[in-house]
N, C-alpha and C positions, 0 to 999 in steps of 0.2 A: 389521237390528236395530241401533239406536243403542247406542253404548257410553258410559256415564256413570260418571265417578269422583266419589265423594262423600267428603268429609272432614269429620268433626264428631262431635257428642256423641250417645250413646245412654244410656238409663237404664232402670231397673226401677222402676215407679211403683205406689203404692197410690192408687186413686181412691176418694174418699169422697163419696157423693151426699147433698146437704143440700137442704132447702127454700129456705134463704137462706144467703148467706155470713155468717159470725159477725160480730156487732158487737164493737167494741173495748172489751169489758168482761168481767169474770169471770162466766161462766154455763155452763150445761150445754145441749147440743143433742143431738138424736137423729138418727142417719143414716138415710137412706132405703135405703141399701145400700152395699156396698163390694166392691172386687175388686183384684187385682194384674194388671198388664199391662205390655207393652213401651211405653216412651216415648222422648222425645228427638227433636229436630227432624231430625237426620240419619237416624234410624231411620224416621221418617215419610216422608221423601223417598225413601229407598232402597226401602221397601215399595211405595209408590205408583208409582215408576218401574218396578219389576219387574212390578207388576200390568199396567202399560201396555205391556209387551213389551220394555223396555230391558234391556240387559246391564249389570248394576250391580256395581261394586266399591266397598265401603265401608271406609274406613280410620278406625278409631275407637279409643277407649281403654276397655277392659273389665276389670273386676276379676277376680281369681282367686278367685271365690266362687260360691255357688249362684246368686245373681242374675245373674252373668256367664254362667253356663252356660245359664240360661233365655233371656237376651238372644240369645246366639249361636244357640240352637236355633230360635227364632222367625225370625230373619233368614235363616239358611241353608235352613230349610224353605221359605221363600218364593223361593228361588233367588238370594239375594244372596251374592256372594263377600265374605267378611269378612276384613279384615286387622286383627287385634286386637293393639294394643299393650297390655301388661299393667300393671295397677296393683293395689295390695293390696285395694281395694274398688271395686265398681261404683258408678256414679252412681245415686242413688235420690231420688225425690221423693214427697212427700205432696201430692196434688192434691185440694183441696176444690172440689166441683162443684155447680152448681145446674141445674135443668131448663132454664133459659133460656140456659145457656151460660156463666154466670159462673164464674170460676176463680181460686182462690188457690193458687199453687204454692209449696211449702216444700221447700227443698233439705235432704235428710237426709244425703246423702253426695256429695262432689264429688271424683272421682279426680284424682290428680296424676301427670303423666307426667314422669319424671326422665330416662330414657334410651330412645330409640326403637330398636327392634330390627329393624324391617322396612322401613326407608327405601328400600332398593333395590327391593323388591317393590312398594311403594306408588308409587314414582316411575315404575316400568315401566308400571304400570296407568294412571297419570296420562297418560303420554306416548301411550298407545294410545287414549285416550278422545276422543270427539267433543265432550265438554263436561266441565268441572270444576266441581262444586258444592262451594264452600268455605263451611262454616257457621261461625257465631259461636262460637268456642272457641279458646283459646290454643294447644292442641296442633295445631289445623288451620291456624293463621295462616301457617306457613312455606310451605304449598302455594299461597298466593296468588302469591308470586314464582316458585315452581317451575312453575306452570301458564303464567304469562306467558312465562317463559324458553323453554318448549317450544311456544309458539304455540297452546295449548289455550284456547278461550274460557272465561272465568271467570264463573260465575253465583253471586251472593251474595244471601242473604236476611237483611236487617238488622232484621227484626221491628218493634219499636215505636220505631225510631230517631227522635230528636227534632230531627235536623239539627245537633246540637252535640256529642253524647256522643263522647268520645275513643276509647272501646273499639271502636266500629264504623268509625272513620275509615279504617283500612287496607283494610277490606273494601269500603267505598264507593269508595275511590280505585282499587282494583284491578278492580272488577267491569265486565265488558263488558255484562252484563245484571243489573240490580239489582231486587230485590223488597223490599217492606216493607209494613206494615199502617198503618192510619190512626189508631192509638192515640196516637202521640207528637206529632202536629201538628194544627193547625186545617186545614180544607179548603183555605183560600187558601195556607197555608204548604206544604201537601202538593203542590198543583198547581204551585207555583213550584219546588219541589224537583225534581219529576219533569221539568219543562222544562229545568232546569239540567243534570241528568244526561244527558238525551237518549236514554236507552234504559232506561226504568224502569217498573215496574208496582207499583201500590198496591192491595192488597186492602182492601175496605171493608165487610166483614161482609155483612149483609142487603142493603146497597146495591149489592153487586157488586164490580167492580174497574175501575180506570182505568189506562191506559197512555199514556205519551208516548214515541214512537219516531220518530226522524228528523224531529222537529218537528211530528208529527201526533199529536193526542189521540184516543184511542179509549176507549170504555166498554162494559162488558158487565154486564147485570143478573145477579143471583144466580139460579141455577136453583132453582125451588121444591122443597122437600123435604116430603112429606106428614107425616113424623114424624122429628124430629131425635133420634137415639139418643145421639150423643156428639160434642161439638165438637172433641175432641182430634185434631190432625192435619189439620184442614180446610185450613189455610193451606199446609201442605206438600203436600197433595193438589193444590191449585190450582197451585202452583209446578210440580209434576211434570207435570200435564196440559199446561200451557203449554209446558214445556221439550220434551217428546216431540213435540208438534205442531210446534214450531219446527224441531226437528231433521229432521222429515219434510217440511219445505218450506212449512209453512203461513204465511200472512200474519198480521199482528198480530190483526185481529178474529177470525180462525179459531182462533188460539192462545188468545186470551182465552176464547172459548167452550169450548174443550177443557178449560181450567183450571176454569171454572165447573162443567162437567159432572162432572169428577173430584172436585171439592170436595163436590158434592151426594151423590155415591156414598159418600164418606167420612162425611158427616154422618149418613147412614142406616145406618152400620155401627158396631158397638161397639168397633172396633179402629182403629188408625192408618191402615189402608187397608182397602178392601172385600175380601172373600174372592173369589177367582177362582171362576167357575162350576165346580162339581164338587168343590170343596174341602170 
């Protein structure tokens, strides 16, 4: 069973389903439905990794509030070990969603970490891991250097990185394995960036994903999904499928296929990760 250390954000989100994303003018719209659920890129990775059989430790920042208790319950119920640094309030988003997968995410609360109380426990879990997933968040940033100091391979997901944004630069520079999506660059820019990094994967939505590893370019088509239920977490699911396959010794094409298959399972699920059989 591979051991994976994850550091990064989790949130409690309200998802509001709309026919179309709102136009930038004063008006009234009616929701198709709404619900609250776990969110956050690190929660998505932790849940999908656990689904795939990895032993997962997640170091994150959670508020001392009802939302924080809900976040912790969902994660621990899925078998994730949670190392929670406390903040006054949990991260919360309002996500406006369309049936086609469009999303507008509004931050309602963003927790601040002033003093870490569980560094020794988190660093011990990091040192014992086969891979360190360090997600985009300032409280996770110190673990980039900590992982490299301990010889643990660093995996980073820089999302819609445009090749220039300063916030992601530390993560790009530290990553042994780098993931991003194709929202921030043209196709030509993206392929050039993948080639420069040398061990990177770009997810491309319905077009699948492309990887450049050791000078070789590989592509996988998206796995068809008869009915897309929710697009939240699909990128994290792909990342997790690829990572677990890689740790199991798979070559790049096989790992890409595993990522695409896990993303498809996630798209067919209402949650950040599919439910395990029998749950």
